[in-house]
N, C-alpha and C positions, 0 to 999 in steps of 0.2 A: 504493500500500500504506500510505500515511500516514507512511512513514519519511522522515526528513530525514538527508541525508548531507553531510558536510563533507570537502573535500579537505584532508589534513593534510601531504602531501608531494608534491613534483614529482619524478618518478623519472628514472632514467638516460636521457639523450638524449631526453626526452619531446617536446621541440619542436625538436630540433636540425635545422638546415638549412632551417627554414621561413622562406624569405626574404620572404614576404608579410606577416609579422607586423611591425607598425609600432610598437605600444605594448603594454605588459603591466602589469597591476595584479594583484599577488599578494595574495590575501585574508588576513585575520587568523587564519584557521584553519590556515594552512600553517605548519609549523615547520621544514621543511628543503627546500632546493633541491638536487636531486641532481646527480651527475656529468654535466657537459655538457648540462644541461637545455635551455639556449637557445644552445648552441654553434652558431656560424656562421649565426645569424639576422641576416643582413646588412642587412635593412630595419628592424630594431628601432632606434627613435630614443630611446625613453625607457622606463624601467622603475621601477615603484614597488613596494617590497617591504613586505609586511604586518608588523605589530608583533609577531607571534609567531615569526617566522623567527629561529632561533638559529644556523643554519649555511648558508653558501653554498658549495656543493660545488666540487670541482676542475673546472676548465674550464666552470663554469656559464654564463658569458657570454663565453667565449672567441670571438674572431673576430666579435664583433658590431660590425662596422666602421661602422655608422651610429649607434651609441649615443652620444648627446651628454650625457646626464645620467642619474644614478641616485641614488635616495635610499635610504640604508642605515639602517635603524632601530636604536635602542639595544638591541634584543633580540639582535642578531647578536653572537656571541662568536667565531666562526671564519670566516675568509675563506680558502677553499681554494687549492691550488696552481693557478696560471694562471687563476684565477677570472675575471679581466678582461683576460687577455693579448690583445694585438693589437687592442684597442678603440681604433682610431686617431683617432676623432672625439671621444673623451672628453677634455675640457679641464681639468676640475678635479673633485676628489672629497673629501668629508669622511668620515673613518672615525669611527664612534661610539665613545664611551668604554668600551663593553663589550668591545671587541676586544683580545685580549692578544697574539696572534701574527699576523704577516703571513707566510703560507706562501710556498714556492718560487714565484718568477715571478708573484706575484699580479697585477702590473700590467706585466709585461714586454712591450715592444713597443708601449706606448701612446704613440705618437709625437706626439700632440696634447696630452698632459697637461702643463700648465704649472705647476700648483700642487697641493699635497696637504697636508692637515692630518692629522698623526698624533697621536692623543690620548695623554695620559700613561699610560693603561692598557696600552699596547703595551710589551712587554718584549723582543720578538724580531722582527727583520726578516730574513726568510728569504733564501736564495741567489737572486740575480737578481730580487728583488722589484720593482725599478724599472729593470731592465736595458733598455737601448736606449730609454729615455724621453728622447729627444734634445731635446725642447722644455722640459723641466722646469727652471724657474728659481727656484722657491720651495718649500723644504721645511725643516721644523724637526724635528729628532730630539729627542724628549722625554728628560728625564733618567732615566726609568725603564728605558730600553733598555739591556740588558746584552749583547745579541748581535746583530751585524750580519753577515749571511752573505756568502759568496763572491760577488763580482760584483753585490752589491746595487744599486750605482749605476753599473755598467759601461755606458759609452756615453751617459751623461748629459752630453753635450758642451756644453749651454747653461747648466749649473749654475755660477753664478759663485763660490759659496762654500758650504761645508758645515761646520757646527759639530757636533762629536762631543762629547756630554756626558761629564762625569767618571765 
């Protein structure tokens, strides 16, 4: 018909449980990744998120046990609850400067996560955001954080020290 269509959002559980998916590149026309979009895609090893995505929904990449790396662009302002929960193969992640809140359990159960960089833009770290991240040894809480939720670092048994800003 001569029409051109662009995908602008990835919906609720769009690819959930698709264990054969090994990598995903989300194009620049996509602005949101919905609830559980890639939940339990256990074969997913890498994901690249396009530069127009502003929100990563709740449970978007939850239980992606093979996920070793993910690039989060500066367009992202919201990382949903349990967005990366139980991604046990994820070892490090950098959060872009556009994110202001880390929601409930964003990285809970990421037992392979050893380091994370939280930008100065973050003002709130939600309940259990890094709960049970038992391999976490390096994290810096920026001075702009005004709220750290219940159990935010519960079970982070390898964390040698933590400095809480003024």
